[in-house]
C-alpha positions in Angstrom: 28.2 -58.5 36.1 30.7 -59.5 33.4 31.7 -56.9 30.8 30.4 -59.0 27.9 27.0 -59.1 29.6 26.5 -55.3 29.7 22.8 -54.7 28.9 21.9 -51.6 26.8 18.8 -49.5 27.6 16.9 -51.1 24.8 18.0 -54.7 25.0 17.6 -57.5 22.4 15.5 -60.0 24.3 14.9 -63.6 23.2 12.4 -66.1 24.4 13.2 -69.8 24.0 10.0 -71.9 24.1 8.0 -68.9 22.9 5.0 -70.8 21.8 4.5 -72.7 25.1 2.2 -71.6 27.9 5.0 -70.0 29.9 6.7 -68.5 26.8 3.5 -66.8 25.8 3.0 -65.4 29.3 6.6 -64.0 29.2 5.8 -62.1 26.0 2.6 -60.8 27.6 4.4 -59.7 30.8 7.1 -57.9 28.7 4.3 -56.0 27.1 2.0 -55.4 30.0 4.8 -54.3 32.3 6.3 -52.0 29.6 9.7 -53.6 29.8 12.1 -51.8 27.4 12.8 -54.0 24.4 14.9 -53.0 21.4 14.2 -56.3 19.5 12.2 -59.3 20.5 13.4 -62.6 19.2 11.1 -65.6 19.5 12.6 -69.0 19.4 11.1 -72.5 19.4 11.5 -76.0 17.9 11.4 -76.6 14.1 7.8 -77.8 14.6 6.7 -74.4 15.9 8.9 -72.2 13.7 7.0 -70.1 11.2 4.2 -69.1 13.5 3.6 -65.4 14.4 2.9 -64.1 17.9 1.6 -60.6 18.7 3.8 -58.1 20.6 3.0 -54.4 20.9 0.9 -54.1 17.9 3.1 -56.2 15.6 3.3 -59.9 14.7 6.7 -61.4 15.5 8.0 -64.4 13.6 8.9 -67.5 15.6 12.3 -68.8 14.5 13.8 -72.2 14.9 16.2 -72.4 17.8 19.8 -73.1 16.7 23.2 -72.6 18.1 23.5 -69.2 16.4 20.2 -67.9 17.6 21.7 -65.8 20.4 24.1 -63.5 18.4 23.4 -60.0 19.5 21.1 -61.0 22.3 21.3 -59.3 25.7 18.7 -61.2 27.8 17.4 -64.7 27.0 14.5 -66.3 28.7 14.5 -70.1 28.6 11.2 -72.0 29.0 11.6 -75.1 27.0 12.7 -77.7 29.5 15.9 -78.7 31.4 17.6 -80.5 28.5 17.2 -77.5 26.2 18.5 -75.2 28.8 21.5 -77.3 29.6 22.4 -77.4 25.9 21.7 -73.9 24.8 22.0 -71.6 27.9 25.8 -71.8 28.0 25.8 -70.9 24.3 23.7 -67.8 25.0 26.0 -66.8 27.8 29.0 -67.3 25.5 27.3 -65.0 23.0 27.2 -62.2 25.6 23.6 -62.6 27.0 22.3 -63.0 30.5 20.1 -66.1 30.8 17.0 -66.2 32.9 16.2 -70.0 33.0 12.8 -71.3 34.0 13.8 -75.0 34.0 15.2 -77.1 36.8 18.6 -77.3 35.1 20.5 -74.8 37.2 18.4 -74.2 40.3 20.7 -76.0 42.7 23.9 -74.9 41.1 25.8 -72.9 43.8 27.2 -70.6 41.1 23.7 -69.8 39.8 21.4 -67.4 41.8 17.9 -68.8 42.4 15.8 -65.7 42.6 12.3 -64.5 43.7 12.7 -60.7 43.6 10.4 -60.1 46.5 12.3 -62.6 48.7 16.0 -62.4 47.7 16.2 -60.0 44.8 19.3 -58.5 46.3 21.3 -61.6 45.7 21.1 -61.6 41.9 24.6 -60.3 41.7 27.2 -61.7 41.4 26.2 -64.2 38.7 28.1 -65.9 35.9 25.5 -65.3 33.2 22.7 -67.6 34.3 20.0 -66.8 36.8 17.5 -69.5 37.8 13.8 -69.1 38.1 12.4 -71.3 40.9 9.8 -74.1 40.9 6.4 -72.5 40.8 5.4 -73.7 44.3 8.6 -72.3 45.8 8.2 -69.0 44.0 4.6 -68.5 45.2 5.3 -69.7 48.7 8.4 -67.6 49.3 6.7 -64.5 48.1 4.4 -64.8 51.1 7.0 -66.2 53.5 9.8 -63.7 52.9 8.2 -60.7 54.5 7.4 -62.7 57.6 10.9 -64.1 57.7 12.2 -60.5 57.9 10.3 -60.0 61.1 10.5 -63.4 62.8 12.8 -66.4 62.3 11.1 -69.4 60.6 11.9 -72.6 62.4 9.6 -75.1 60.6 7.4 -75.2 57.6 4.6 -77.6 56.5 2.9 -77.4 53.1 0.1 -79.1 51.2 -0.1 -78.0 47.6 -3.1 -78.0 45.2 -1.4 -77.7 41.8 -3.1 -76.7 38.6 -2.9 -78.3 35.2 -0.8 -75.4 33.8 2.2 -76.8 35.8 2.3 -79.6 33.3 2.0 -77.3 30.3 -0.5 -76.1 27.7 -1.3 -79.6 26.6 -2.4 -80.6 30.1 -4.6 -77.5 30.3 -6.3 -78.5 27.0 -6.7 -82.0 28.4 -8.4 -80.7 31.5 -10.9 -78.7 29.4 -11.6 -81.7 27.2 -11.9 -84.1 30.1 -14.3 -81.8 31.9 -16.5 -81.4 28.9 -16.5 -85.2 28.4 -17.4 -85.8 32.0 -20.2 -83.3 32.0 -21.7 -84.9 28.9 -21.1 -88.4 30.2 -18.8 -89.2 27.3 -15.7 -91.5 27.4 -12.4 -89.7 27.5 -8.9 -91.2 27.4 -6.1 -89.3 29.2 -3.0 -88.6 27.1 -1.0 -86.2 29.3 -1.8 -87.0 32.9 -1.7 -90.5 34.3 -5.1 -90.2 36.1 -8.4 -88.6 35.4 -8.3 -84.8 35.9 -11.9 -83.8 35.7 -13.7 -83.8 39.1 -10.7 -85.6 40.6 -7.4 -84.9 42.4 -4.4 -87.1 42.8 -0.8 -87.1 44.2 1.6 -85.1 42.0 2.7 -87.3 39.2 6.5 -86.8 39.6 8.5 -89.9 40.2 8.6 -91.1 43.8 11.8 -91.9 45.7 11.3 -95.4 47.1 13.5 -94.6 50.1 11.9 -91.4 51.3 8.4 -91.8 49.8 8.6 -88.2 48.6 8.1 -87.4 44.9 10.4 -85.3 42.7 8.2 -82.2 43.0 8.2 -82.3 46.7 12.0 -82.7 47.0 12.4 -79.8 44.6 10.2 -77.5 46.6 12.0 -78.4 49.8 15.4 -77.7 48.4 14.5 -74.5 46.6 12.5 -73.0 49.4 15.4 -73.5 51.7 17.8 -71.9 49.2 15.6 -68.9 48.5 15.0 -68.2 52.2 18.7 -68.8 53.0 17.7 -71.5 55.5 19.6 -74.7 54.4 18.5 -76.7 57.4 14.9 -75.6 57.6 12.6 -78.6 58.4 10.1 -78.7 55.6 7.2 -81.2 55.3 5.2 -81.2 52.1 2.6 -83.1 50.1 2.0 -82.1 46.5 -1.4 -82.8 44.9 -2.8 -82.2 41.3 -6.2 -80.6 41.3 -8.7 -79.9 38.4 -7.8 -76.2 38.2 -6.4 -74.6 35.0 -3.6 -72.2 36.0 -3.4 -71.2 39.7 -1.7 -73.1 42.4 -2.9 -73.0 46.0 -0.9 -73.9 49.2 -2.0 -74.6 52.8 0.9 -73.4 54.9 1.7 -74.0 58.6 4.7 -71.8 59.6 6.4 -72.1 63.0 8.4 -69.1 64.2 11.0 -68.8 67.0 8.5 -67.0 69.3 4.9 -66.0 69.7 3.4 -64.4 66.7 -0.2 -63.2 66.5 -2.4 -63.5 63.4 -3.0 -59.8 63.5 0.7 -59.0 63.2 1.1 -61.5 60.3 -1.9 -59.9 58.6 -0.4 -56.5 59.1 3.0 -57.4 57.7 1.5 -59.1 54.6 -0.8 -56.2 53.9 2.2 -54.1 53.2 4.3 -56.7 51.4 5.2 -56.4 47.7 3.6 -59.0 45.5 1.1 -60.0 48.1 -2.7 -59.3 48.4 -4.4 -60.2 51.7 -7.8 -61.9 51.1 -8.9 -62.7 54.6 -12.6 -61.8 55.0 -13.7 -64.0 57.9 -17.2 -62.4 58.1 -18.0 -63.5 54.5 -15.9 -66.6 54.5 -14.0 -65.2 51.6 -10.4 -66.4 51.3 -7.9 -67.0 48.5 -9.3 -69.0 45.5 -7.5 -70.1 42.3 -10.3 -68.6 40.2 -9.5 -65.2 41.7 -5.7 -65.7 41.6 -5.7 -66.6 37.9 -4.5 -63.8 35.7 -3.2 -61.5 38.4 0.3 -60.8 39.5 -0.2 -60.8 43.3 -0.1 -63.9 45.5 -3.4 -64.0 47.5 -3.0 -64.8 51.2 -5.7 -65.5 53.8 -7.1 -67.9 56.4 -4.4 -66.4 58.7 -4.8 -67.9 62.1 -3.0 -69.5 65.0 -2.3 -73.2 64.3 -4.0 -74.9 67.3 -1.7 -77.9 67.1 1.0 -75.7 68.7 -0.1 -74.4 72.2 2.8 -72.0 72.3 1.3 -69.7 69.8 4.4 -69.8 67.6 2.8 -71.4 64.6 0.6 -69.6 62.1 -1.6 -71.4 59.5 -2.6 -69.7 56.2 -3.8 -70.4 52.8 -2.3 -68.9 49.6 -3.1 -68.9 45.9 -1.0 -67.7 43.0 -1.0 -67.9 39.2 1.4 -70.7 38.2 2.0 -69.2 34.8 2.7 -65.7 36.3 4.3 -65.5 39.7 5.1 -69.2 39.4 6.9 -68.8 36.1 6.7 -66.0 33.6 6.2 -63.0 35.8 9.0 -63.9 38.2 11.3 -64.3 35.2 10.4 -60.9 33.8 10.9 -59.4 37.3 14.4 -60.8 37.4 15.1 -59.1 34.0 13.7 -55.9 35.4 16.1 -56.1 38.3 19.0 -56.7 35.9 18.0 -53.6 33.9 17.6 -51.5 37.1 21.0 -52.6 38.3 22.6 -51.8 35.0 21.1 -48.2 35.1 22.4 -47.8 38.7 25.9 -49.0 37.8 26.1 -46.7 34.8 25.0 -43.8 36.9 27.7 -44.5 39.5 
């Protein structure tokens, strides 16, 4: 860690995009996880400046984001989109802060660590002042995959995602609520955020499609980031990303091929003791991970653990997982990165 990025025990922490869905969850995570904070600085666009948001019994003023907003900051969370991160994150680093960026701006930069603490938290250092928070699907998936990778080499991965409205922001969540109410009441409703009806419907993820490959931007991001987090740059990954009428938890159907025979029992055992994972695999009662149960909790739910019958060698395991897109898929993962930074600072000072 650079000298100018030394973090004090009670750091000045800023949140860029504080009034957005992820920004609000970052604030909530800082409070619920009792992260040490000397000062909390909330930053947003001029349109949102002047609001107050609660934090530890007080109301904190939301300030307009400017080039001077980072003076005295030690850790800055960015959750306001890639263009904002590209412009302002280097300014925060120059002011002496460590940036935890939730956008796609730096995820594939070889000089920027891409971190899921349960998967590759040990690779946070070295960094040059910016640490990237992964795509929500990649974060949720690798939380479940990493403990298996430590036991058996992963040789192929297939995914189908069922992605919630929260991945498109607070406005999309509001639109889903309104669209659902209109559909129930048989009233007309015009979509403003999503390109297709959300209520009682699902559709291919609305990211732009590459005409050469047929894959959309979300799918290519997940492929690249999953490979990077797992440290498997040539891992064959197949994926289809789908939007579903769920508010805030993503679900993923996974088929994972290993380099040898792996039993469902051994996978279940490893995941039962894995950090950030909760096994929900009640075959008798047909109770498996559901987004309604994953919403609002920190753990990634994993179940439907079974041998994939398409592979007669017994080397492929199928499973179904669900995780809160706003938490493990975004805000919680970012706060865990900051916690790791603080822990490393304490360790280095003790040494």
